[in-house]
C-alpha positions in Angstrom: 139.4 -34.8 -75.4 138.8 -35.9 -72.2 141.6 -33.5 -70.7 139.6 -30.7 -71.9 136.5 -32.1 -70.2 134.6 -33.7 -73.4 133.7 -37.3 -73.6 134.0 -39.1 -76.9 132.9 -42.5 -77.3 134.9 -45.2 -78.7 132.6 -45.4 -81.4 133.3 -41.8 -82.4 137.4 -42.5 -82.2 136.3 -45.6 -84.4 134.8 -43.5 -87.0 137.4 -40.7 -87.3 140.2 -43.2 -87.5 138.2 -45.1 -90.3 137.8 -41.5 -92.2 141.4 -40.7 -91.9 142.7 -44.1 -93.2 144.4 -45.0 -89.9 144.1 -48.7 -88.4 143.9 -49.8 -84.7 146.9 -48.9 -82.6 149.1 -51.7 -83.0 148.1 -52.4 -86.4 149.9 -49.8 -87.9 151.4 -50.2 -91.6 155.3 -50.2 -91.5 158.0 -51.9 -89.4 157.3 -51.6 -85.9 160.7 -50.8 -83.7 160.9 -53.9 -82.0 161.0 -56.0 -85.1 163.5 -53.3 -86.7 165.8 -54.1 -83.8 165.4 -57.8 -83.8 166.1 -57.9 -87.9 169.1 -55.3 -87.5 170.7 -56.4 -84.4 173.8 -57.9 -85.7 175.0 -54.6 -87.4 173.7 -52.2 -84.5 175.4 -50.3 -81.8 174.0 -48.6 -79.1 175.7 -45.7 -76.9 174.8 -44.2 -73.7 175.9 -42.5 -70.2 175.5 -43.7 -66.8 177.0 -41.8 -63.7 178.7 -43.0 -60.6 179.1 -41.0 -57.3 182.3 -41.5 -55.5 183.0 -41.4 -51.3 184.0 -37.6 -51.8 180.7 -37.3 -53.4 182.3 -36.3 -56.9 180.0 -37.3 -59.9 181.9 -39.2 -62.7 180.3 -40.0 -66.0 181.0 -43.2 -67.7 180.4 -43.7 -71.5 180.0 -47.1 -73.0 178.8 -48.6 -76.5 177.1 -51.9 -76.6 176.8 -54.4 -79.4 172.7 -55.3 -79.6 173.7 -58.7 -81.6 176.2 -60.1 -79.2 175.5 -58.0 -76.3 179.3 -57.2 -76.1 179.7 -54.0 -74.3 182.6 -51.6 -75.0 184.1 -48.9 -72.3 184.7 -45.9 -74.1 185.7 -43.4 -71.4 185.3 -42.1 -67.8 185.5 -38.4 -66.8 183.9 -35.7 -64.4 183.3 -33.2 -67.3 182.1 -35.0 -70.3 182.0 -31.8 -72.9 181.2 -32.4 -76.5 184.8 -32.4 -77.6 185.7 -34.9 -74.9 182.9 -37.3 -76.2 183.6 -36.5 -79.5 187.5 -37.5 -79.1 186.4 -40.6 -77.5 184.2 -41.8 -80.1 187.0 -40.9 -82.7 189.0 -43.5 -80.5 186.6 -45.8 -80.7 186.0 -45.9 -84.0 189.3 -46.7 -85.0 188.9 -50.4 -83.3 186.0 -51.0 -85.3 188.4 -51.8 -88.4 189.3 -55.0 -85.9 185.8 -56.1 -85.9 184.7 -59.0 -88.3 181.2 -57.9 -88.2 180.3 -54.9 -89.9 177.8 -52.3 -88.4 175.3 -50.0 -89.8 173.4 -48.1 -87.2 174.4 -46.5 -83.9 171.4 -45.7 -81.6 171.8 -42.7 -79.2 169.3 -40.4 -77.2 169.2 -36.9 -77.4 171.6 -35.6 -75.3 173.4 -32.4 -76.0 176.8 -34.1 -75.1 176.3 -35.9 -78.4 177.1 -32.8 -81.0 177.2 -32.9 -84.6 180.9 -33.7 -84.5 180.2 -37.0 -82.8 177.5 -38.0 -85.5 180.3 -37.1 -87.8 182.8 -39.5 -86.6 180.5 -42.6 -87.4 179.1 -41.1 -90.4 182.7 -41.6 -91.9 182.6 -45.0 -91.0 179.1 -45.4 -93.2 177.6 -45.8 -89.8 173.9 -44.2 -89.6 173.1 -42.6 -86.6 169.2 -43.3 -85.3 168.3 -40.7 -82.2 165.6 -42.0 -79.8 162.6 -40.1 -79.0 162.5 -37.7 -76.4 162.3 -39.1 -73.2 161.8 -42.4 -74.5 164.6 -45.1 -72.5 163.0 -47.7 -73.7 163.7 -47.1 -77.1 167.3 -47.8 -76.2 166.3 -50.5 -73.8 169.7 -52.9 -74.6 172.0 -49.8 -73.1 169.5 -49.3 -70.4 169.5 -53.1 -69.0 173.3 -52.9 -69.1 173.2 -50.0 -66.8 170.8 -51.4 -64.3 173.2 -54.8 -64.4 176.2 -52.9 -63.8 174.7 -50.9 -61.0 173.1 -53.9 -59.3 175.8 -56.4 -59.7 178.9 -54.4 -59.0 178.7 -50.5 -58.6 175.7 -51.0 -55.7 178.3 -53.2 -53.5 181.4 -50.9 -53.6 182.4 -47.7 -52.6 184.4 -45.8 -55.1 187.3 -43.8 -54.6 188.2 -41.8 -57.6 188.3 -42.2 -61.4 191.2 -44.5 -61.2 189.6 -46.6 -59.0 186.4 -46.5 -61.0 188.1 -47.3 -64.2 189.8 -50.6 -62.8 186.5 -52.0 -61.1 184.5 -51.7 -64.7 187.2 -53.1 -66.6 187.2 -56.4 -64.7 183.3 -56.0 -64.5 183.1 -55.8 -68.3 185.7 -58.8 -68.7 183.5 -60.7 -66.8 180.2 -59.7 -68.4 181.8 -60.3 -72.1 183.0 -63.5 -71.1 181.2 -65.3 -68.7 177.7 -64.1 -68.4 174.9 -65.6 -70.3 172.1 -63.7 -72.0 168.2 -64.6 -72.8 168.7 -62.7 -76.0 171.5 -65.8 -77.0 169.4 -68.4 -75.5 171.1 -68.4 -71.9 174.4 -68.9 -74.0 177.9 -67.1 -73.2 179.2 -64.5 -75.7 182.1 -65.8 -78.3 185.2 -65.5 -77.1 187.3 -63.0 -78.9 190.4 -61.0 -78.9 191.2 -59.2 -76.1 190.2 -55.4 -76.6 191.1 -52.1 -75.1 188.2 -52.8 -72.1 190.3 -55.8 -70.7 192.3 -54.8 -68.2 193.8 -58.5 -67.9 197.0 -58.9 -69.7 196.9 -62.3 -71.9 199.8 -63.8 -72.8 201.0 -64.1 -76.7 201.8 -67.3 -78.6 206.0 -66.8 -78.1 205.6 -65.5 -74.3 203.6 -68.9 -73.7 205.6 -71.0 -75.8 209.0 -69.2 -73.4 207.0 -69.5 -70.3 206.1 -73.4 -71.1 210.0 -74.4 -71.8 211.1 -72.5 -68.9 208.7 -74.4 -66.3 209.2 -77.8 -68.3 213.4 -77.2 -67.8 212.7 -76.1 -64.2 210.8 -79.2 -63.6 212.5 -81.7 -65.9 214.8 -82.7 -62.5 211.2 -83.9 -61.0 210.6 -86.3 -63.6 214.1 -87.8 -64.2 215.5 -90.4 -62.0 218.3 -90.1 -59.7 221.2 -91.9 -61.1 224.6 -92.5 -59.3 227.6 -92.5 -61.3 229.8 -95.4 -60.1 233.2 -94.6 -58.7 236.3 -96.1 -60.4 237.9 -98.9 -58.6 241.0 -97.1 -57.9 238.9 -94.2 -56.0 237.1 -97.0 -53.9 240.3 -98.4 -52.9 242.3 -95.3 -52.0 239.3 -94.4 -49.7 239.1 -97.8 -47.8 243.1 -97.7 -47.2 242.5 -94.1 -46.0 239.6 -95.1 -43.3 241.6 -98.4 -42.2 244.6 -95.9 -41.6 242.8 -93.8 -39.5 241.1 -96.5 -37.5 244.6 -97.6 -36.7 245.7 -94.4 -35.6 243.1 -94.2 -33.4 243.5 -97.1 -32.0 247.2 -97.0 -31.0 246.2 -93.4 -29.5 243.6 -94.7 -26.8 245.4 -95.5 -23.3 244.1 -99.1 -23.3 246.1 -100.2 -25.8 249.6 -98.8 -24.6 
């Protein structure tokens, strides 16, 4: 009303809201969005894009998924042309990894970007995951994903010059591995995330149990001589006697050949 040039008093607004059966803002019936996120955080995922400019002024798009309960990030893909078919294929490959997760996810938060097509929603619907679309131009509705974008820019990408897509993928894998293993979060009471089995986002190979056992056995064998005392095997008496006689004969020959002994 103020935009139309009409002044409406607070009493009139309160009277109209009371007649319509509506309460004050912030005291409406039903569960708020913040309370919903806190109640369902362990079973929720959030997906989003962010862009990176290379030194050749090429724009790359990074697709990632973050778990709201544990703040664990999964790098889904990186491309210069994010079409709907490409996004759907990346979502399908990520959905295959959900079977390895112990927790069961029920919701996926995404914005209304045109790159998220119906086929993208169908991939997660087949995994019994419900799609929740955020309101138009409401980035705070997906605040957890937006906060990670700010973190990866401030702590990593703003300090580097990205050459190409391969360089960007390597940099992000290393940063995500650090983010998932060593970064404390306020939502987790400033504790680190639980260490889990290495996922596809990690670029640092981890040794298996068998390879670690072989490596430890090889290292113990190669350094065993450092711990063992050096023992000299005694020579038999006959060999010592032969050596002594040979040395005496050599000294006698040298003495007889000396000019003063002639």
